[in-house]
N, C-alpha and C positions, 0 to 999 in steps of 0.2 A: 665310427672312429671320429673323434674331434679333430678338426683341422685348424691349423694356426691361421690367423687372419693374414691376408697379403699385405705387402708394403703399401699398396694403393689404398686399402681400407684404413690402415693405420694413419696414412697421410690425411685422408679425409677427416678422420676423427680428430686429429691434432688441429686441423684448420677450424673445425667446429669449436674446439676448445678455445682457440685464439679469439674467435668472434664472440663467444660467450663472455670471456674475460673482459673484452673491450666494452661490452654492454654493461657488465657489472660495474666497471670503472666509472661509467657515466654518472652513477649515483653516489660516488664517493665524494667526501668534502675535499676542497682544495686547502692547502696550508700555505700561508704566507711566511716569509722569513721572520717577520716580526712576531708572529704567533708562536713559532717554534723557539725563537729567542726568549719569549716570555716563559715558555716551559722550562728552558734551561736556567732561567733566572729564579725559578721557584725555590723556596727552602727545600733542602735535600729530602727531608722526610715527606713533604707534601708531593714532591715529584715521584718518589718511589711508590708512594701510596697510589697515585693515579696510574702509574705503570702496572702495578700489581692488579688493580681492578680490571684493566684492559687485558692483561695477560691471562688472568683466570677466566675471563669471559670466553676466550677463544682457544686456550691451550690448557693442558694438564700442567699445573705449576711445578710438579715434581718429576717431570720427564724431560730428558735432554737427548737430542739426536747425536749420535757419534758418527763423525765423518772422517775419512782419511784422504789426504791430499798427497799425490805423488807427482814429482816432476818427471814427465816422460821425455822432455827435451830441455836440457839445462844449458844456460849460458849462450853467449854470442849474439844477444839481441841488439838490433841496430837503433833502438829507441834511446832517449836520454832521460827517462824517468829518474828523478833525483833521489829516490828512495831505493832503487833496485840494484842489487849486486850482480844481476845477470846481464846488465848493459855492457856491451863489448868495449865501450869507450872508457869505462872506469877500471881502475886497478884494484881488484878485490881478489879474494881467494877462490872465486867461482870460475871454473874453466868451461870452455865450450865443449859440449859433449854431443854425440850422435843420439838420435831418438832411441829409446829403449825398445828392445825386441818385444814382440807379442807375448812370448812365453814369460819374460821377466815381469811384464805388467800384470798378466793374469796371475802369476805367482804372488805378486804384491797384493793383488785384490783378494785372493783367497786368504792370505795371512790377515788382512784387515777384517775380512768377514769373520774369521776365526776369533779375533779379538773383540768382536761385538759391533763393529762398524756396519751401518746399514746403507751408507752412502760413500761412493768412491769417486773422488775428483781427480782429474788429470790436467796438469798444467804444462804448457810448452812456451819457451821463451822465443816467441816470434813477434814481429810486427804484425804479421798475418800469415796464415798458412798458404803454401803453394798447393796446386792441385795434387801433386804427388804426395804431399803431406796428408791431405784430406783422405786420400785412398788408404794410406797406412792407418791413420787414426780411426777411420770408420770401422776397420777390421777389429781394432782393439776395443772400440766401444761396444760392438756387437758381442765380443767374447766376454767382456766384463758384465754387460747386461744379462748375458746367459747364466751368470752366477747368482742372479737374483738380487743384485745390488742396484740401488738408485745411482744413476750415472750423471756426472757433471764434467764439463771440460772448459778450460780457459786457454784459448789459442790465439788471442789477438783479434785484430779487425777481420771481418769476413767479407769476401767478395760475393757478388751475386751468384746465387745457386748453392753456395757452400752450406748455408744454414739448413737448407732442405736436405742436403746429403747427410749431414750430421743427424738430423731428425729421423730420416729414414733408417739410419743405422741403429736407432734406439736411444739416442741421447735424451735424457730427461730435462737437464738444465744446462744452460750455457752461461758461464760467468764472464762478465765484462764490467769491471768497476768504473764508476765515474771519478773515483779517487778523492775529489774535493769539490768545493763550490766553483762555478765558472769564473768568478772574480779572482780566485786565488790560483787557478789552474796553471796559468802561465809562469808562476813562480816555481812550479814543480816539473812541468813537461813542456817542451817546445816542438817536438817532432811529430806530434799528433794533436789535432784540434778536438775541442770538446764535442763538436758536432759529429766528428768521426765516430766517437763512442756512442752517441745517440743513434746514429745510423745503423750501427751493428746491432744495437738493442732492438731497433725496429725490425731488422731482418730476422732476428731470433723469434720475436713475437709472431711475425707473419708466417714463419715455418711451423708454428704451433708448439714450440718448446717453452718451458718455464724459464723465467729470467732470474739469474743470480747476479745481483748488482749491489755494491756497497761502496765503501771508501776507506781512506786511511786518515786517522786523526793523530795529532802530535807532530805535524810537519812544520810547525811555526805559524799555523793559521790562528785567527782570532775565534772567539766564541760565535761571532756573527757569521764567520765563514763556515763553521760547523753547522750552524742553523741553516745556512744556504745549501750545504750538501744534503741535509735531511729533507729540505724542501724540494730539491731536485728529485730525489728518490721517491718521496711520498706523492709527488704530483705526476709521476710517470703514469701512462694510461694503458693498463692498470699499474699499480706499484709492484715492485718485484716480489715474487713468492719467497725469495731467499735474499737476505740482506746481511752480508758479512761486514762486521765492524772491526777494522784492523787498527791496532796501535803501532805507530812507527817502530820498527826494529832498526836501530842504527847500525849500519855496517861500515866499517872503516874503508875509505876509498870512494864512497858515494858522496855527492854534494851535501846531502842532509845529515851526514855524520857530524855530531857536535851540536845539533839542534837542542834547545832547551827542552827537557823532558816534560811531557804533559802530566799534569796532576791526575792521580788515580780517580779522584772524585769527579773530575771533569769528564774522564772517559766513561765512568758509570752513568753520568748524566746523559751522555750521548746515546748510550744503550737505551736508556729510559725513553728518550725522545723518539728514537726509532720505533720502539714498541708501541708507544701511544699513537704515532702518526701512521704506522703500518701494522695494524692490529693482527691481521691474519698471517703475516709473514713469519718465516723462520728467521729469527735474529741470531746471527752466528758470531760467537766469540772467537775471533780468528787470530791473526798475527799479533805477536806481543804477549801472548799468554804465558810464555816461559818466564817472563820477567814479573808476572803477577803472583802475589801471595794467594794462598787458599782463601783468605778473608776477602780480598778484592774480587776474586772470581765468584765467591758466594754472593757478594753484593751485585755483581753483574747478572747472576741468575735471578736474584730478587728484582732487579730492574727490568727483566723480561728476556734476557738471552736464553735461548732454548736449543742451542746447537753448539758443539765444539769440534775442532779438528783434533783427532785422536791419533797418537803415535809419537815417534821420537823426532820427526822432522816435518817442517812446513815449507815445501819447495826447497829452499836452500838454507833456511834458518832453523834454529832449534825449537822444539816443542816439548811440553811435559810428556814424560814417558807414560805408556799405557797403565803401568802398575800404580804410578802416583795418582793418576786420574781415578782409578778404581777405589783407592783409599779415600780420596776426597769425596767421591760419590757416596761411599758408605757413611762418612761423617755427616753429610748433608741429607741423607735419606733420599738421594736422587736415583732414578732408574733410567736406563737407556731406552730410547724409542725403537 
C-alpha cells in the first residue's frame, strides 16, 4: 500500500525547492528602472512583439489559468491602504465580517472547481494573522488542497513561524503584493513599511512556498513609478512565480476614489513589461477586469497575461461572471489550464 509522505518529508522537499530557486535566480539578469522604462517607451507594436516572443518561449500562448479568489475574512482591517474598501477607517459599503466557516469555504472551492478553476485563492483583511487565525486557516487550506486545487492565501504580514505552518498545511502560494514602487509607496500606505512587505516575502521563500507578488497601477503614479514596481519584482531573488497586475478599482469612500483613470494602453504596456522581465512567471490579469472590454483583455493576453480570476467577485469588488468569460474564451480560441 502506498503511504502518503509525512509533513517532515514535505517540509524538506520545500526547503530544497527554495534553495534551488535561489541558485537559479543567481543566473538571472538584473533590470534597472531605466531599462524597464525604455521597454514601456517602445512603440506599442514593438513592445507587444517582444512580449509575445518571450511568452511563446515559456508558455502556451493559447492557454490561460482560471483562478478563483474568495474573501474568507472581510472588512475591519486596521491598515490605511488608500485603495482598499476593507480598511476600517474608511466609510465604504464593506462591513466587518467574521471568518467564513470551513464548510462554506470548501463549498465555494468545490463550486470554483466545477466551473473550471484550477487555483483557489483565499484572502483575509488582516494586518497580519494571529495564531488562532493561523490554526483556523491551516485547517481550511488542508481541506481545499484535498480537493486537488492549487492553493494560495493572502493574509497580511507573517510573524516568525507562521509561514512554516502554512506550508505544512499544504499552501502552494502566498500572496503579498508590493503594490507600487518604493518611491511612491508613502503616497498610498503609511501603516506598513515597504521593508515589512519584503520581510514577509523572505519568510515565504524560506518556508519553501511559491511567491505570488505584484502590484496595483492607476493610483496616480508616473510611468517611471510603474517601471520601478516592475524592477522591484523582477529583481527579487528569485522573481515571483505568480505576478498579479491589478488596475485600481475606485471605491467611493477610499482616498484614491476620483483618481484620474489609467489609460488602457498603459495598463497593457505594464503587462508586457512584466512578461518580458519575468518570463517564466504566471502574469495574472487581476482587479479591474470588470471595467475592461473584451478587446482590452484580448490585448492583455497578447501582451503575456496567462491567468485570470474567474467568477462574479474579486474579494469585495465585481468581476466578470463565469459565463461571460467562457464566451470570451471561445471568441479568442483560448483554453483553460
